[in-house]
C-alpha positions as CSV (number, residue, x, y, z in Angstrom):
1,M,34.9,9.4,-4.0
2,A,35.3,5.9,-2.7
3,S,33.2,3.1,-3.0
4,N,30.9,1.9,-0.6
5,P,30.4,-1.8,-0.9
6,Y,27.1,-1.7,0.8
7,F,26.1,0.5,-2.0
8,N,27.1,-1.9,-4.7
9,A,26.8,-4.8,-3.2
10,P,24.0,-7.5,-4.9
11,M,20.9,-8.4,-2.6
12,N,20.9,-11.9,-1.8
13,P,17.2,-12.8,-2.4
14,T,17.0,-14.9,0.8
15,A,17.7,-11.7,2.7
16,R,14.8,-10.0,1.1
17,P,13.1,-7.8,4.4
18,R,9.9,-8.9,5.4
19,M,6.8,-7.2,6.6
20,Y,5.3,-9.3,8.2
21,D,6.7,-11.0,11.6
22,S,3.3,-13.3,12.3
23,T,0.0,-14.1,10.8
24,L,-1.3,-11.9,13.7
25,A,0.5,-8.9,11.8
26,K,-0.2,-9.9,8.8
27,V,-4.3,-10.0,9.3
28,V,-4.0,-6.4,11.4
29,W,-2.1,-4.3,8.4
30,T,-4.7,-6.1,5.7
31,L,-7.3,-4.6,8.1
32,V,-6.0,-0.8,7.8
33,P,-7.2,0.3,4.7
34,V,-10.5,-1.7,5.6
35,V,-11.3,-0.4,8.9
36,T,-10.0,3.5,8.1
37,L,-12.7,3.4,5.2
38,S,-9.4,3.8,3.0
39,L,-8.4,7.0,4.6
40,A,-5.3,5.1,5.5
41,A,-4.9,2.6,2.2
42,A,-1.4,4.1,1.5
43,V,-0.2,3.4,4.7
44,P,1.0,-0.1,5.1
45,F,2.8,0.7,1.5
46,V,4.8,3.6,3.0
47,V,5.7,1.6,6.2
48,A,6.9,-1.3,3.3
49,A,8.9,1.1,1.7
50,V,10.8,2.3,5.0
51,K,11.6,-1.2,5.7
52,G,13.0,-2.2,2.5
53,V,10.4,-4.4,1.1
54,V,9.1,-2.5,-2.0
55,K,10.3,-0.1,-3.8
56,P,9.8,3.9,-2.8
57,W,8.0,4.3,-5.9
58,L,5.0,1.6,-5.0
59,A,4.6,3.5,-2.0
60,I,4.6,7.1,-3.9
61,T,2.0,5.5,-6.9
62,Y,-0.7,4.3,-4.0
63,V,-0.3,7.5,-2.1
64,V,-0.9,9.6,-5.3
65,A,-3.7,7.0,-6.2
66,A,-5.4,7.1,-2.7
67,I,-5.5,11.1,-3.0
68,V,-6.8,11.0,-6.2
69,V,-9.7,8.5,-5.6
70,L,-10.2,10.3,-2.5
71,I,-10.6,13.7,-4.1
72,V,-12.8,12.5,-7.0
73,A,-15.0,10.7,-4.3
74,T,-15.2,13.9,-3.0
75,A,-16.2,15.6,-6.2
76,L,-18.8,13.4,-7.0
77,D,-20.4,13.7,-3.6
78,P,-19.3,17.0,-2.4
79,Q,-22.1,17.2,0.3
80,G,-21.4,13.7,2.1
81,D,-25.2,12.9,2.1
82,G,-24.2,9.4,-0.1
83,T,-25.9,10.1,-2.8
84,S,-24.0,9.4,-5.6
85,P,-23.3,5.6,-6.1
86,F,-20.2,6.1,-8.0
87,A,-18.2,8.1,-5.2
88,G,-19.1,4.8,-3.1
89,L,-17.7,2.5,-5.7
90,L,-14.6,4.4,-5.8
91,L,-14.2,3.9,-2.4
92,I,-15.1,0.3,-2.2
93,L,-12.6,-0.4,-4.8
94,L,-9.8,1.2,-3.5
95,I,-10.9,-0.6,0.3
96,I,-10.8,-4.3,-2.0
97,T,-7.4,-3.2,-3.9
98,A,-5.5,-2.0,-0.8
99,A,-6.2,-4.7,1.4
100,T,-5.9,-7.3,-1.3
101,H,-2.1,-5.8,-2.1
102,T,-1.8,-5.4,1.3
103,A,-2.0,-9.1,2.4
104,L,0.3,-10.2,-0.7
105,L,3.1,-7.8,0.7
106,D,5.5,-10.7,1.9
107,N,4.3,-13.0,-0.9
108,E,7.2,-14.5,-2.8
109,K,5.4,-15.0,-6.3
110,I,4.8,-11.1,-6.9
111,S,7.8,-9.6,-7.6
112,I,6.5,-6.1,-8.6
113,G,8.2,-3.3,-6.9
114,K,10.5,-5.5,-4.9
């Protein structure tokens, strides 16, 4: 089997793909988890993994974590009448966490998952 130089060549750190082309794009992507009330919290990470900004395991982790939090919040408040403060707290924490991490996707100081 022949060796492919594209698979074996080290990535140039200055040529790392970028998630955002502009500040407006960064603001719009950061608002995705907030506007969707955490239902699309993992979408920016899946897009970042497809673009090659982050490794796929990070996107998978976010998808699994978002599903787990949404299932737990639904189990704590099955009627959906908002009587469970813990379910609301979980959703707020997911929104804040996803929005913060989305804003940090292009930060050069963060190297986890990149």
